[in-house]
N, C-alpha and C positions, 0 to 999 in steps of 0.2 A: 968332551968338554961342553959344558952347558952355556947358557946365557949368563952374563954377569951384570948387565945394566938394564934393568927392567923399568919401564914407565907405564903406568896404568892411567888411562885418560877417560874421563866422563866429559864428552863434548858438550858445548853449549848449543842447543838446538831448540827449535820451536815445533811442537807437534801440531797436527791439524785438528781443529775443533777445540773442545775443552782440554786443557792441559793440566792434569793433576800432578804433573811433574814440574810445574812452574815454580813451586816453592824451592828454595835453596836448602835442601836437606842433604846430609852426607850420603855418599854412595856406599851403602853397606856392602854391596857385592864387591866393589873394588877394595874396600878395607879388609874383607875376608880373604880375598885373593892375595893381597899384600902380606897379610899375617902368615899365610901358608908358605911364602917364599922368603920372607925377611930373615929367617934364621939360617938359611942356606949359606955355607961358607963361600965367601968371595962374591956374593950377590948383593947389589945395591938396588933398592926399589924406591920409586918415587910415585906418588899419586898426584895427578892434576885434575881437580874437579872444576872444570871451566864454568859449569852452570852455577855452582855455589859461589865461585869467586867472580862471576860476571866477566870472564876473560874473553877478549876478542880472539878471532882465529889467529891474527897476527901475533898476539901475546902467547897463545898456546904453542905456535910454531917456534917462537923464540925459546920457550922453555924446553921444547924437544931438542932444538939445536944446542942449547947450553948443556943439557944433560948427556947428550950423545948416547941414547939407548941403543942396544942391539936388539931389543925386543920391545914392541909397543903393543899393549893390550888395550882394546877399546870396547866399551860396553854399548850395546844397542838395545835399550829397554823397550822400545816401541818401534814398529815398522816404519812409521813416518820419519824417524830419525836417521834411517840408513844412509840417505844421500849425503847429509851433512857430515856424518861420521866418515863416510868413504872419501870425501874431499880432504879431510884431515889425514886419513890413512895414506892417501896418495903422496902427500908431502912427506910424511914420515918414511915412506918407502923410498923416496928419492934420497933420503939421508942414510940409506942402507940398513934400515931397521926391518926386522921380520914383523909382519902385521898379524896380530891375533885378535879375532873378534869373538865375543860371547854375548849372551843375552837372549831375549825372546826371539827376535827376528833371525839371528844367525842359527839358532837351534831349530826353528821351524822351517827355514828356507835356506838350508846349507849350500846347495849348489848356486843359488842366486848370489849369496854372500861371497862365495869364492869367485864367481864370475865378475863380480863388481871390483875385485882386487885384493880381497883378504888372502893372506898366505895360508893361514890356518884358522879353523873354526873350532871352538870349544862347544860341544853339544851338552846341554843340561848343566847340572851343578859342576862348577869348574875348579874348586879348590884343589883337590888331589890331582886332577888332570893337569892343571896349570903348573903345579909344583913339579910333577914328573917331566913336563915339557922343558921347564927351566933347567932342571938337572941334566937331562939328556942332550938338549940343544938341537933336537930333531923330533918331528912328529911321528916318525916311523915306529910303529908298535905301541904308541901311547893310546890306551883305551880312552874313548870319549872325544877323540879328535878326528877332524876331516881336513883334507888338503888336496891339492892337485899335484900329480907327478907326470910330467911330459904330456899335459893336457887331459889326463884321465883323473876322474874323481876317485879319491881313496877315502873310504869311510871305515876307520878302525871300529872294532866292536864298542858297544855302549859300555859305560862304566857302571 
């Protein structure tokens, strides 16, 4: 049995220095991911673009609580956003959601991302990988994923 309630979140964050992500443009990465799982039977997917909607952390948390996802996917497009993303991930984890991170930082520093609290990291392009994860409900054997098992890093083959 796979995941049935999937929430994809682009957190509101401020990068260090010049922020070319400051503009409120749609997160195409999350839209692509959503499109790849939206047609799966029994799967409900919701996107929260906190940056574009100018949502406070409190409002993001409320949306997570209201939707009750069993899987929360967060994007980390730049390394300077990792700490704010992980703060939100910690709250979602308290609500019993599996936390999946993707983007530049998680792909380039997988072990650090797992050590900071991610349950699963999607390395590289995530559309097919995320779809397979949602279908299976487990990272075991899904190419393109990394996770921890009893404290050991597991890096499945690249997709």
